[in-house]
N, CA, C and O atoms as CSV, one atom per row, in Angstrom:
chain,resi,resn,atom,element,x,y,z
A,1,MET,N,N,-26.743,-49.520,8.989
A,1,MET,CA,C,-27.070,-49.794,10.371
A,1,MET,C,C,-28.526,-49.616,10.829
A,1,MET,O,O,-28.944,-48.475,10.633
A,2,GLU,N,N,-29.281,-50.351,11.315
A,2,GLU,CA,C,-30.310,-49.983,11.996
A,2,GLU,C,C,-30.513,-50.636,13.263
A,2,GLU,O,O,-30.402,-51.857,13.371
A,3,ILE,N,N,-30.868,-49.717,14.435
A,3,ILE,CA,C,-31.061,-49.957,15.790
A,3,ILE,C,C,-32.507,-50.294,16.246
A,3,ILE,O,O,-33.464,-49.520,16.275
A,4,ARG,N,N,-32.476,-51.484,16.563
A,4,ARG,CA,C,-34.082,-51.983,16.968
A,4,ARG,C,C,-34.033,-52.154,18.170
A,4,ARG,O,O,-33.009,-52.638,18.650
A,5,VAL,N,N,-35.255,-51.763,19.092
A,5,VAL,CA,C,-35.407,-52.192,20.415
A,5,VAL,C,C,-36.453,-53.219,20.487
A,5,VAL,O,O,-37.616,-52.983,20.158
A,6,LEU,N,N,-36.011,-54.456,20.954
A,6,LEU,CA,C,-36.988,-55.413,21.229
A,6,LEU,C,C,-37.788,-55.358,22.475
A,6,LEU,O,O,-37.312,-55.081,23.576
A,7,PRO,N,N,-39.176,-55.669,22.212
A,7,PRO,CA,C,-39.773,-55.298,23.719
A,7,PRO,C,C,-39.486,-56.423,24.642
A,7,PRO,O,O,-38.969,-57.482,24.288
A,8,PRO,N,N,-39.899,-56.089,25.997
A,8,PRO,CA,C,-39.335,-56.790,27.123
A,8,PRO,C,C,-40.163,-58.083,27.155
A,8,PRO,O,O,-41.337,-58.099,26.786
A,9,GLY,N,N,-39.461,-59.253,27.643
A,9,GLY,CA,C,-40.103,-60.509,27.485
A,9,GLY,C,C,-40.318,-61.161,28.713
A,9,GLY,O,O,-40.448,-60.420,29.688
A,10,SER,N,N,-40.398,-62.575,28.923
A,10,SER,CA,C,-40.665,-62.963,30.142
A,10,SER,C,C,-38.861,-63.067,30.891
A,10,SER,O,O,-38.691,-63.022,32.109
A,11,ARG,N,N,-38.125,-63.154,30.260
A,11,ARG,CA,C,-36.799,-63.231,30.893
A,11,ARG,C,C,-36.180,-62.076,30.701
A,11,ARG,O,O,-35.510,-61.762,31.685
A,12,PHE,N,N,-36.128,-61.176,29.658
A,12,PHE,CA,C,-35.212,-59.955,29.663
A,12,PHE,C,C,-36.131,-58.671,29.606
A,12,PHE,O,O,-37.303,-58.685,29.231
A,13,ALA,N,N,-35.446,-57.580,30.025
A,13,ALA,CA,C,-36.018,-56.320,29.950
A,13,ALA,C,C,-35.711,-56.267,28.454
A,13,ALA,O,O,-35.093,-57.142,27.848
A,14,ALA,N,N,-36.356,-54.809,27.765
A,14,ALA,CA,C,-36.171,-54.532,26.431
A,14,ALA,C,C,-34.568,-54.196,26.291
A,14,ALA,O,O,-33.793,-53.616,27.052
A,15,GLN,N,N,-34.354,-54.945,24.699
A,15,GLN,CA,C,-33.033,-54.996,24.472
A,15,GLN,C,C,-32.750,-54.372,23.127
A,15,GLN,O,O,-33.615,-54.117,22.290
A,16,VAL,N,N,-31.516,-54.162,23.006
A,16,VAL,CA,C,-31.110,-53.141,21.786
A,16,VAL,C,C,-30.399,-54.317,20.617
A,16,VAL,O,O,-29.548,-55.133,20.971
A,17,ARG,N,N,-30.809,-54.240,19.513
A,17,ARG,CA,C,-30.367,-55.218,18.591
A,17,ARG,C,C,-30.016,-54.229,17.419
A,17,ARG,O,O,-30.594,-53.192,17.094
A,18,PHE,N,N,-28.870,-54.855,16.854
A,18,PHE,CA,C,-28.357,-54.011,15.577
A,18,PHE,C,C,-28.353,-55.047,14.245
A,18,PHE,O,O,-27.889,-56.187,14.235
A,19,TRP,N,N,-28.978,-54.357,13.154
A,19,TRP,CA,C,-29.157,-54.994,11.921
A,19,TRP,C,C,-28.074,-54.065,11.043
A,19,TRP,O,O,-28.109,-52.841,10.923
A,20,VAL,N,N,-27.300,-54.805,10.581
A,20,VAL,CA,C,-26.259,-54.421,9.681
A,20,VAL,C,C,-26.453,-55.265,8.445
A,20,VAL,O,O,-26.465,-56.495,8.483
A,21,ASN,N,N,-26.636,-54.403,7.125
A,21,ASN,CA,C,-26.992,-55.116,5.760
A,21,ASN,C,C,-28.100,-56.110,5.979
A,21,ASN,O,O,-28.014,-57.152,5.330
A,22,GLY,N,N,-29.010,-55.977,6.694
A,22,GLY,CA,C,-30.256,-56.941,6.949
A,22,GLY,C,C,-29.786,-58.024,7.900
A,22,GLY,O,O,-30.598,-58.949,7.864
A,23,VAL,N,N,-28.835,-58.254,8.697
A,23,VAL,CA,C,-28.592,-59.347,9.741
A,23,VAL,C,C,-28.592,-58.623,11.045
A,23,VAL,O,O,-28.280,-57.457,11.288
A,24,ASP,N,N,-29.009,-59.566,11.819
A,24,ASP,CA,C,-28.814,-59.178,13.182
A,24,ASP,C,C,-27.668,-59.909,13.532
A,24,ASP,O,O,-27.524,-61.124,13.398
A,25,ILE,N,N,-26.535,-58.781,14.173
A,25,ILE,CA,C,-25.430,-59.134,14.404
A,25,ILE,C,C,-25.129,-59.656,15.659
A,25,ILE,O,O,-24.035,-60.156,15.919
A,26,VAL,N,N,-26.383,-59.529,16.736
A,26,VAL,CA,C,-26.313,-60.151,17.906
A,26,VAL,C,C,-26.614,-61.550,17.899
A,26,VAL,O,O,-25.988,-62.276,18.672
A,27,GLU,N,N,-27.462,-62.023,17.157
A,27,GLU,CA,C,-28.209,-63.091,16.702
A,27,GLU,C,C,-27.169,-64.110,16.164
A,27,GLU,O,O,-27.101,-65.306,16.448
A,28,GLU,N,N,-26.276,-63.312,15.232
A,28,GLU,CA,C,-25.323,-64.069,14.662
A,28,GLU,C,C,-24.166,-64.440,15.416
A,28,GLU,O,O,-23.429,-65.341,15.018
A,29,ALA,N,N,-23.894,-63.641,16.762
A,29,ALA,CA,C,-22.808,-64.046,17.519
A,29,ALA,C,C,-23.136,-64.691,18.647
A,29,ALA,O,O,-22.288,-65.376,19.219
A,30,VAL,N,N,-24.491,-64.561,19.164
A,30,VAL,CA,C,-24.691,-65.702,20.251
A,30,VAL,C,C,-25.793,-66.439,19.940
A,30,VAL,O,O,-26.567,-66.147,19.028
A,31,ASP,N,N,-25.913,-67.537,20.777
A,31,ASP,CA,C,-27.011,-68.416,20.532
A,31,ASP,C,C,-28.190,-68.200,20.637
A,31,ASP,O,O,-28.399,-67.028,20.951
A,32,GLU,N,N,-29.230,-68.897,20.500
A,32,GLU,CA,C,-30.619,-68.305,20.174
A,32,GLU,C,C,-31.036,-67.680,21.677
A,32,GLU,O,O,-31.687,-66.642,21.788
A,33,GLY,N,N,-30.608,-68.393,22.697
A,33,GLY,CA,C,-31.255,-67.841,23.947
A,33,GLY,C,C,-30.740,-66.441,24.490
A,33,GLY,O,O,-31.225,-65.843,25.451
A,34,GLY,N,N,-29.598,-65.995,23.656
A,34,GLY,CA,C,-28.866,-64.853,24.248
A,34,GLY,C,C,-29.812,-63.688,23.959
A,34,GLY,O,O,-30.937,-63.759,23.465
A,35,ARG,N,N,-29.174,-62.650,24.344
A,35,ARG,CA,C,-29.821,-61.193,24.568
A,35,ARG,C,C,-28.988,-60.353,23.812
A,35,ARG,O,O,-27.864,-60.719,23.469
A,36,GLY,N,N,-29.518,-59.102,23.485
A,36,GLY,CA,C,-28.960,-57.954,23.236
A,36,GLY,C,C,-28.663,-57.131,24.427
A,36,GLY,O,O,-29.254,-57.421,25.468
A,37,ALA,N,N,-27.690,-55.979,24.418
A,37,ALA,CA,C,-27.587,-55.107,25.545
A,37,ALA,C,C,-29.001,-54.368,25.945
A,37,ALA,O,O,-29.817,-54.083,25.067
A,38,TYR,N,N,-29.198,-54.122,27.125
A,38,TYR,CA,C,-30.271,-53.645,27.658
A,38,TYR,C,C,-30.657,-52.424,27.018
A,38,TYR,O,O,-29.705,-51.650,26.924
A,39,ALA,N,N,-31.950,-51.902,26.451
A,39,ALA,CA,C,-32.173,-50.667,25.781
A,39,ALA,C,C,-31.919,-49.361,26.924
A,39,ALA,O,O,-31.745,-48.205,26.537
A,40,ALA,N,N,-31.931,-49.774,28.452
A,40,ALA,CA,C,-32.077,-48.888,29.535
A,40,ALA,C,C,-30.266,-48.322,29.437
A,40,ALA,O,O,-29.828,-47.172,29.430
A,41,ASP,N,N,-29.687,-49.360,29.385
A,41,ASP,CA,C,-28.136,-48.986,29.338
A,41,ASP,C,C,-27.610,-48.258,27.955
A,41,ASP,O,O,-26.849,-47.300,28.086
A,42,LEU,N,N,-27.978,-48.669,26.688
A,42,LEU,CA,C,-27.835,-48.009,25.607
A,42,LEU,C,C,-28.380,-46.808,25.258
A,42,LEU,O,O,-27.798,-45.894,24.675
A,43,LEU,N,N,-29.758,-46.839,25.712
A,43,LEU,CA,C,-30.369,-45.406,25.323
A,43,LEU,C,C,-31.025,-44.777,26.777
A,43,LEU,O,O,-32.213,-44.602,27.047
A,44,PRO,N,N,-30.023,-44.550,27.468
A,44,PRO,CA,C,-30.459,-43.825,28.689
A,44,PRO,C,C,-31.391,-42.678,28.479
A,44,PRO,O,O,-31.300,-42.161,27.366
A,45,ALA,N,N,-32.199,-42.204,29.234
A,45,ALA,CA,C,-33.233,-41.070,29.194
A,45,ALA,C,C,-32.262,-39.664,29.871
A,45,ALA,O,O,-31.641,-39.682,30.934
A,46,GLY,N,N,-32.337,-38.835,29.173
A,46,GLY,CA,C,-31.456,-37.599,29.516
A,46,GLY,C,C,-30.172,-37.525,29.548
A,46,GLY,O,O,-29.630,-36.550,30.066
A,47,ARG,N,N,-29.443,-38.565,28.988
A,47,ARG,CA,C,-28.013,-38.618,28.695
A,47,ARG,C,C,-27.951,-39.245,27.158
A,47,ARG,O,O,-28.758,-39.982,26.592
A,48,PRO,N,N,-26.536,-38.610,26.630
A,48,PRO,CA,C,-26.290,-39.023,25.313
A,48,PRO,C,C,-25.897,-40.741,25.604
A,48,PRO,O,O,-25.286,-41.236,26.551
A,49,SER,N,N,-26.467,-41.347,24.480
A,49,SER,CA,C,-26.199,-42.593,24.328
A,49,SER,C,C,-24.788,-43.075,24.241
A,49,SER,O,O,-24.035,-42.358,23.581
A,50,PRO,N,N,-24.274,-44.177,24.792
A,50,PRO,CA,C,-22.983,-44.793,24.847
A,50,PRO,C,C,-22.593,-45.205,23.294
A,50,PRO,O,O,-21.427,-45.390,22.949
A,51,LEU,N,N,-23.531,-45.302,22.558
A,51,LEU,CA,C,-23.511,-45.595,21.104
A,51,LEU,C,C,-22.885,-44.297,20.604
A,51,LEU,O,O,-21.979,-44.505,19.796
A,52,ARG,N,N,-23.085,-43.241,20.822
A,52,ARG,CA,C,-22.360,-42.309,20.067
A,52,ARG,C,C,-20.744,-42.319,19.787
A,52,ARG,O,O,-19.872,-42.701,20.568
A,53,ALA,N,N,-20.631,-41.956,18.866
A,53,ALA,CA,C,-19.013,-42.399,18.414
A,53,ALA,C,C,-18.403,-41.196,18.612
A,53,ALA,O,O,-19.132,-40.254,18.304
A,54,THR,N,N,-17.239,-40.868,19.049
A,54,THR,CA,C,-16.254,-40.096,19.159
A,54,THR,C,C,-14.808,-40.262,18.850
A,54,THR,O,O,-14.502,-41.442,18.679
A,55,ASP,N,N,-13.825,-39.403,18.729
A,55,ASP,CA,C,-12.634,-39.827,18.315
A,55,ASP,C,C,-11.843,-40.517,19.374
A,55,ASP,O,O,-10.692,-40.824,19.065
A,56,GLU,N,N,-12.290,-40.829,20.646
A,56,GLU,CA,C,-11.782,-41.684,21.443
A,56,GLU,C,C,-12.497,-43.430,21.531
A,56,GLU,O,O,-13.619,-43.810,21.868
A,57,ALA,N,N,-11.398,-44.116,21.111
A,57,ALA,CA,C,-11.932,-45.429,21.263
A,57,ALA,C,C,-12.609,-45.926,22.431
A,57,ALA,O,O,-12.162,-45.512,23.501
A,58,ARG,N,N,-13.589,-46.721,22.472
A,58,ARG,CA,C,-14.192,-47.486,23.625
A,58,ARG,C,C,-14.896,-48.602,23.033
A,58,ARG,O,O,-15.402,-48.716,21.917
A,59,ARG,N,N,-14.809,-49.561,24.203
A,59,ARG,CA,C,-15.384,-50.985,24.086
A,59,ARG,C,C,-16.891,-50.581,24.567
A,59,ARG,O,O,-17.210,-49.780,25.446
A,60,MET,N,N,-17.637,-51.300,23.806
A,60,MET,CA,C,-19.075,-51.467,23.985
A,60,MET,C,C,-19.749,-52.765,24.111
A,60,MET,O,O,-19.269,-53.609,23.354
A,61,GLU,N,N,-20.615,-53.130,24.764
A,61,GLU,CA,C,-21.184,-54.413,25.037
A,61,GLU,C,C,-22.480,-54.414,24.201
A,61,GLU,O,O,-23.334,-53.539,24.341
A,62,LEU,N,N,-22.596,-55.464,23.301
A,62,LEU,CA,C,-23.540,-55.560,22.503
A,62,LEU,C,C,-24.744,-56.679,22.771
A,62,LEU,O,O,-25.871,-56.645,22.275
A,63,GLY,N,N,-24.226,-57.650,23.658
A,63,GLY,CA,C,-24.998,-58.866,24.127
A,63,GLY,C,C,-24.232,-59.553,24.568
A,63,GLY,O,O,-23.028,-59.301,24.602
A,64,GLU,N,N,-24.811,-60.660,25.038
A,64,GLU,CA,C,-24.259,-62.069,25.820
A,64,GLU,C,C,-25.300,-63.164,25.550
A,64,GLU,O,O,-26.502,-62.929,25.420
A,65,PRO,N,N,-24.633,-64.610,25.465
A,65,PRO,CA,C,-25.070,-65.757,25.294
A,65,PRO,C,C,-26.230,-65.956,26.387
A,65,PRO,O,O,-26.645,-65.140,27.210
A,66,GLU,N,N,-26.666,-67.395,26.134
A,66,GLU,CA,C,-27.652,-67.562,27.178
A,66,GLU,C,C,-27.243,-67.635,28.555
A,66,GLU,O,O,-27.966,-67.396,29.522
A,67,CYS,N,N,-25.639,-68.096,28.586
A,67,CYS,CA,C,-25.151,-68.253,30.186
A,67,CYS,C,C,-24.912,-66.759,30.473
A,67,CYS,O,O,-24.797,-65.994,29.516
A,68,PRO,N,N,-24.835,-66.330,31.653
A,68,PRO,CA,C,-24.334,-64.924,32.077
A,68,PRO,C,C,-22.967,-64.550,31.176
A,68,PRO,O,O,-22.169,-65.443,30.886
A,69,GLY,N,N,-22.777,-63.272,30.791
A,69,GLY,CA,C,-21.676,-62.976,30.339
A,69,GLY,C,C,-20.396,-63.021,31.154
A,69,GLY,O,O,-19.323,-62.753,30.614
A,70,GLY,N,N,-20.463,-63.310,32.272
A,70,GLY,CA,C,-19.406,-63.332,33.263
A,70,GLY,C,C,-18.759,-64.883,33.009
A,70,GLY,O,O,-17.557,-65.125,33.113
A,71,CYS,N,N,-19.635,-65.727,32.710
A,71,CYS,CA,C,-19.111,-67.069,32.312
A,71,CYS,C,C,-18.460,-67.291,31.271
A,71,CYS,O,O,-17.323,-67.761,31.321
A,72,CYS,N,N,-19.182,-66.934,29.936
A,72,CYS,CA,C,-18.625,-67.141,28.713
A,72,CYS,C,C,-17.904,-65.890,28.037
A,72,CYS,O,O,-17.008,-66.003,27.200
A,73,GLY,N,N,-18.373,-64.779,28.474
A,73,GLY,CA,C,-17.896,-63.571,27.979
A,73,GLY,C,C,-19.253,-62.767,27.073
A,73,GLY,O,O,-20.293,-63.358,26.785
A,74,PHE,N,N,-19.025,-61.646,26.802
A,74,PHE,CA,C,-19.821,-60.701,26.112
A,74,PHE,C,C,-19.389,-60.643,24.530
A,74,PHE,O,O,-18.275,-60.857,24.051
A,75,LEU,N,N,-20.601,-60.292,23.871
A,75,LEU,CA,C,-20.075,-59.778,22.597
A,75,LEU,C,C,-20.054,-58.129,22.662
A,75,LEU,O,O,-20.996,-57.390,22.948
A,76,THR,N,N,-18.671,-57.762,22.305
A,76,THR,CA,C,-18.253,-56.389,22.383
A,76,THR,C,C,-17.471,-56.098,21.197
A,76,THR,O,O,-17.015,-56.906,20.388
A,77,VAL,N,N,-17.364,-54.624,21.206
A,77,VAL,CA,C,-16.822,-54.203,19.828
A,77,VAL,C,C,-16.210,-52.808,20.270
A,77,VAL,O,O,-16.736,-52.122,21.147
A,78,VAL,N,N,-15.212,-52.492,19.685
A,78,VAL,CA,C,-14.505,-50.914,20.034
A,78,VAL,C,C,-15.332,-49.999,18.868
A,78,VAL,O,O,-15.416,-50.322,17.683
A,79,VAL,N,N,-15.815,-49.003,19.366
A,79,VAL,CA,C,-16.306,-47.879,18.294
A,79,VAL,C,C,-15.466,-46.784,18.692
A,79,VAL,O,O,-15.062,-46.527,19.827
A,80,GLN,N,N,-15.207,-46.037,17.382
A,80,GLN,CA,C,-14.430,-44.966,17.145
A,80,GLN,C,C,-14.821,-44.199,16.039
A,80,GLN,O,O,-15.270,-44.815,15.073
A,81,ARG,N,N,-14.734,-42.917,15.985
A,81,ARG,CA,C,-15.090,-42.086,14.754
A,81,ARG,C,C,-13.570,-41.781,14.240
A,81,ARG,O,O,-12.580,-41.756,14.972
A,82,PHE,N,N,-13.586,-41.576,12.972
A,82,PHE,CA,C,-12.507,-41.132,12.344
A,82,PHE,C,C,-12.929,-40.112,11.277
A,82,PHE,O,O,-12.941,-40.342,10.067
A,83,GLU,N,N,-13.231,-39.103,11.793
A,83,GLU,CA,C,-13.698,-37.744,10.760
A,83,GLU,C,C,-15.129,-38.329,10.289
A,83,GLU,O,O,-15.997,-38.366,11.160
A,84,GLY,N,N,-15.422,-38.738,9.140
A,84,GLY,CA,C,-16.757,-38.671,8.654
A,84,GLY,C,C,-17.207,-40.199,8.646
A,84,GLY,O,O,-18.274,-40.611,8.189
A,85,ILE,N,N,-16.127,-41.026,9.277
A,85,ILE,CA,C,-16.435,-42.557,9.289
A,85,ILE,C,C,-16.571,-43.140,10.795
A,85,ILE,O,O,-15.591,-42.927,11.509
A,86,VAL,N,N,-17.606,-43.816,11.350
A,86,VAL,CA,C,-17.609,-44.430,12.458
A,86,VAL,C,C,-17.105,-45.980,12.086
A,86,VAL,O,O,-17.590,-46.627,11.157
A,87,ARG,N,N,-16.057,-46.459,12.964
A,87,ARG,CA,C,-15.547,-47.829,12.716
A,87,ARG,C,C,-15.859,-48.477,14.107
A,87,ARG,O,O,-15.828,-47.952,15.220
A,88,TRP,N,N,-16.231,-50.026,13.670
A,88,TRP,CA,C,-16.654,-50.967,14.818
A,88,TRP,C,C,-15.359,-51.922,14.454
A,88,TRP,O,O,-15.066,-52.283,13.315
A,89,SER,N,N,-14.692,-52.232,15.581
A,89,SER,CA,C,-13.509,-53.079,15.468
A,89,SER,C,C,-13.181,-53.808,16.597
A,89,SER,O,O,-13.718,-53.586,17.683
A,90,ASP,N,N,-12.271,-54.734,16.412
A,90,ASP,CA,C,-11.562,-55.528,17.574
A,90,ASP,C,C,-12.559,-56.350,18.440
A,90,ASP,O,O,-12.491,-56.525,19.657
A,91,TRP,N,N,-13.490,-56.815,17.584
A,91,TRP,CA,C,-14.690,-57.656,18.288
A,91,TRP,C,C,-14.223,-58.663,19.457
A,91,TRP,O,O,-13.062,-59.036,19.292
A,92,GLU,N,N,-14.672,-59.035,20.267
A,92,GLU,CA,C,-14.692,-60.075,21.076
A,92,GLU,C,C,-16.212,-60.550,21.148
A,92,GLU,O,O,-17.238,-59.896,21.335
A,93,VAL,N,N,-15.993,-61.993,20.923
A,93,VAL,CA,C,-17.314,-62.979,20.662
A,93,VAL,C,C,-17.284,-64.075,22.034
A,93,VAL,O,O,-16.243,-64.672,22.309
A,94,PRO,N,N,-18.425,-64.238,22.765
A,94,PRO,CA,C,-18.397,-65.111,23.682
A,94,PRO,C,C,-17.947,-66.420,23.253
A,94,PRO,O,O,-18.443,-66.989,22.280
A,95,TRP,N,N,-16.876,-66.982,24.068
A,95,TRP,CA,C,-16.082,-68.204,23.660
A,95,TRP,C,C,-16.894,-69.279,23.597
A,95,TRP,O,O,-16.337,-70.228,23.046
A,96,ALA,N,N,-18.362,-69.563,24.069
A,96,ALA,CA,C,-18.913,-70.735,24.109
A,96,ALA,C,C,-20.255,-70.663,23.424
A,96,ALA,O,O,-21.058,-71.597,23.436
A,97,ALA,N,N,-20.442,-69.580,22.864
A,97,ALA,CA,C,-21.610,-69.102,21.899
A,97,ALA,C,C,-21.417,-69.861,20.690
A,97,ALA,O,O,-20.255,-69.952,20.295
A,98,HIS,N,N,-22.455,-70.503,19.932
A,98,HIS,CA,C,-22.566,-71.103,18.884
A,98,HIS,C,C,-22.804,-69.528,17.717
A,98,HIS,O,O,-23.826,-68.846,17.791
A,99,THR,N,N,-21.890,-69.277,16.932
A,99,THR,CA,C,-21.718,-68.215,16.168
A,99,THR,C,C,-21.685,-68.566,14.567
A,99,THR,O,O,-21.089,-69.546,14.123
A,100,ASP,N,N,-22.270,-67.809,13.921
A,100,ASP,CA,C,-22.082,-67.872,12.268
A,100,ASP,C,C,-21.009,-66.912,12.037
A,100,ASP,O,O,-20.298,-66.998,11.036
A,101,MET,N,N,-20.828,-65.815,13.096
A,101,MET,CA,C,-20.095,-65.051,12.417
A,101,MET,C,C,-18.640,-65.199,12.060
A,101,MET,O,O,-17.931,-65.623,12.973
A,102,PRO,N,N,-18.108,-64.958,11.016
A,102,PRO,CA,C,-16.340,-65.349,10.755
A,102,PRO,C,C,-15.646,-64.726,12.074
A,102,PRO,O,O,-15.976,-63.680,12.632
A,103,TYR,N,N,-14.712,-65.521,12.409
A,103,TYR,CA,C,-13.711,-65.097,13.444
A,103,TYR,C,C,-12.412,-64.899,12.789
A,103,TYR,O,O,-11.911,-65.621,11.927
A,104,PRO,N,N,-11.856,-63.661,13.390
A,104,PRO,CA,C,-12.215,-62.611,13.893
A,104,PRO,C,C,-13.494,-61.982,12.939
A,104,PRO,O,O,-13.474,-62.007,11.709
A,105,PRO,N,N,-14.551,-61.443,13.721
A,105,PRO,CA,C,-15.409,-60.747,12.762
A,105,PRO,C,C,-14.849,-59.519,11.966
A,105,PRO,O,O,-13.848,-58.998,12.459
A,106,PRO,N,N,-15.306,-59.017,10.894
A,106,PRO,CA,C,-14.483,-58.101,10.097
A,106,PRO,C,C,-15.031,-56.570,10.663
A,106,PRO,O,O,-16.178,-56.411,11.079
A,107,GLU,N,N,-14.167,-55.649,10.612
A,107,GLU,CA,C,-14.533,-54.233,10.719
A,107,GLU,C,C,-15.520,-53.948,9.989
A,107,GLU,O,O,-15.666,-54.263,8.808
A,108,LEU,N,N,-16.545,-53.083,10.945
A,108,LEU,CA,C,-17.515,-52.504,10.291
A,108,LEU,C,C,-17.400,-51.035,10.077
A,108,LEU,O,O,-17.140,-50.390,11.093
A,109,HIS,N,N,-17.573,-50.223,8.709
A,109,HIS,CA,C,-17.413,-48.993,8.655
A,109,HIS,C,C,-18.820,-48.364,8.273
A,109,HIS,O,O,-19.390,-48.757,7.255
A,110,PHE,N,N,-19.355,-47.437,9.046
A,110,PHE,CA,C,-20.396,-46.578,8.778
A,110,PHE,C,C,-20.220,-45.142,8.562
A,110,PHE,O,O,-19.514,-44.465,9.309
A,111,ASP,N,N,-20.891,-44.630,7.484
A,111,ASP,CA,C,-21.181,-43.257,7.324
A,111,ASP,C,C,-21.270,-42.464,8.481
A,111,ASP,O,O,-22.257,-42.787,9.143
A,112,GLY,N,N,-20.598,-41.521,8.993
A,112,GLY,CA,C,-20.925,-40.848,10.559
A,112,GLY,C,C,-22.130,-40.479,10.559
A,112,GLY,O,O,-22.917,-40.868,11.422
A,113,SER,N,N,-22.543,-39.480,9.363
A,113,SER,CA,C,-23.929,-38.850,9.599
A,113,SER,C,C,-25.107,-39.511,9.456
A,113,SER,O,O,-26.172,-39.028,9.841
A,114,GLN,N,N,-24.978,-40.913,8.771
A,114,GLN,CA,C,-26.177,-41.748,8.671
A,114,GLN,C,C,-26.035,-42.627,10.264
A,114,GLN,O,O,-27.051,-42.943,10.884
A,115,TYR,N,N,-24.975,-42.866,10.652
A,115,TYR,CA,C,-24.760,-43.518,12.017
A,115,TYR,C,C,-25.210,-42.592,13.082
A,115,TYR,O,O,-25.731,-43.066,14.092
A,116,ASP,N,N,-25.038,-41.174,12.933
A,116,ASP,CA,C,-25.469,-40.187,13.874
A,116,ASP,C,C,-26.867,-40.476,13.903
A,116,ASP,O,O,-27.409,-40.981,14.886
A,117,ALA,N,N,-27.454,-40.175,12.874
A,117,ALA,CA,C,-29.057,-40.120,12.790
A,117,ALA,C,C,-29.789,-41.246,13.042
A,117,ALA,O,O,-30.997,-41.172,13.268
A,118,GLU,N,N,-29.052,-42.522,13.024
A,118,GLU,CA,C,-29.630,-43.648,13.524
A,118,GLU,C,C,-29.512,-43.940,14.850
A,118,GLU,O,O,-30.272,-44.705,15.445
A,119,VAL,N,N,-28.470,-43.287,15.402
A,119,VAL,CA,C,-28.324,-42.992,17.042
A,119,VAL,C,C,-29.581,-42.106,17.634
A,119,VAL,O,O,-30.440,-42.508,18.418
A,120,ALA,N,N,-29.464,-40.810,17.059
A,120,ALA,CA,C,-30.514,-40.137,17.353
A,120,ALA,C,C,-32.195,-40.666,17.338
A,120,ALA,O,O,-33.046,-40.491,18.210
A,121,ARG,N,N,-32.288,-41.228,16.277
A,121,ARG,CA,C,-33.627,-41.767,16.254
A,121,ARG,C,C,-33.992,-42.725,17.146
A,121,ARG,O,O,-35.152,-42.868,17.531
A,122,ALA,N,N,-32.857,-43.544,17.580
A,122,ALA,CA,C,-33.064,-44.672,18.604
A,122,ALA,C,C,-33.174,-43.992,19.800
A,122,ALA,O,O,-34.047,-44.464,20.529
A,123,GLU,N,N,-32.505,-42.920,20.303
A,123,GLU,CA,C,-32.512,-42.303,21.425
A,123,GLU,C,C,-33.829,-41.623,21.567
A,123,GLU,O,O,-34.299,-41.495,22.698
A,124,THR,N,N,-34.527,-41.135,20.429
A,124,THR,CA,C,-35.925,-40.403,20.642
A,124,THR,C,C,-37.039,-41.331,20.634
A,124,THR,O,O,-38.140,-40.920,20.999
A,125,ASP,N,N,-36.893,-42.494,20.275
A,125,ASP,CA,C,-37.976,-43.508,20.076
A,125,ASP,C,C,-38.016,-44.227,21.176
A,125,ASP,O,O,-37.583,-45.379,21.212
A,126,ARG,N,N,-38.611,-43.541,22.327
A,126,ARG,CA,C,-38.806,-44.361,23.924
A,126,ARG,C,C,-39.989,-45.232,23.705
A,126,ARG,O,O,-40.384,-45.427,24.854
A,127,TRP,N,N,-40.680,-45.786,23.007
A,127,TRP,CA,C,-41.806,-46.559,23.081
A,127,TRP,C,C,-41.665,-47.642,23.982
A,127,TRP,O,O,-42.549,-48.062,24.729
A,128,TRP,N,N,-40.165,-48.203,23.845
A,128,TRP,CA,C,-40.259,-49.407,25.037
A,128,TRP,C,C,-40.467,-49.152,26.288
A,128,TRP,O,O,-40.939,-50.028,27.013
A,129,GLN,N,N,-40.093,-47.662,26.863
A,129,GLN,CA,C,-40.214,-47.316,28.369
A,129,GLN,C,C,-41.330,-47.475,28.820
A,129,GLN,O,O,-41.395,-47.931,29.962
A,130,VAL,N,N,-42.540,-47.174,28.125
A,130,VAL,CA,C,-43.934,-47.570,28.826
A,130,VAL,C,C,-43.983,-49.139,29.223
A,130,VAL,O,O,-44.711,-49.518,30.140
A,131,HIS,N,N,-43.415,-49.762,28.708
A,131,HIS,CA,C,-43.462,-51.214,28.988
A,131,HIS,C,C,-42.558,-51.617,30.073
A,131,HIS,O,O,-42.892,-52.646,30.660
A,132,THR,N,N,-41.403,-50.984,30.497
A,132,THR,CA,C,-40.637,-51.635,31.200
A,132,THR,C,C,-40.716,-51.330,32.673
A,132,THR,O,O,-39.989,-51.927,33.467
């Protein structure tokens, strides 16, 4: 998994995108006009990121289609740590979005130490803050 922050554009503030095995999973799940979660929400300054995985399962919003998420739904996933493994499961995909993801999307499993390192890297690389 690689976490990338896309620079702010004319329509959206800086957004977080997730590449898993070379695939942008937000792009796969929502139409081209969609967006990833806002960087300020997933990578808040001075507090741990909600991306951090714990033994308590919690649902995390990853993005939404062109229309507001309240209309068609959000791309969400349940994140939970099981000892040395982080699992993403129980996906919810926006119902009106064109998606290339299989339905239901597969569970994803990440090595916990690699996952933690990538989240820590994203938390400290705050280049996008100067632009927002």
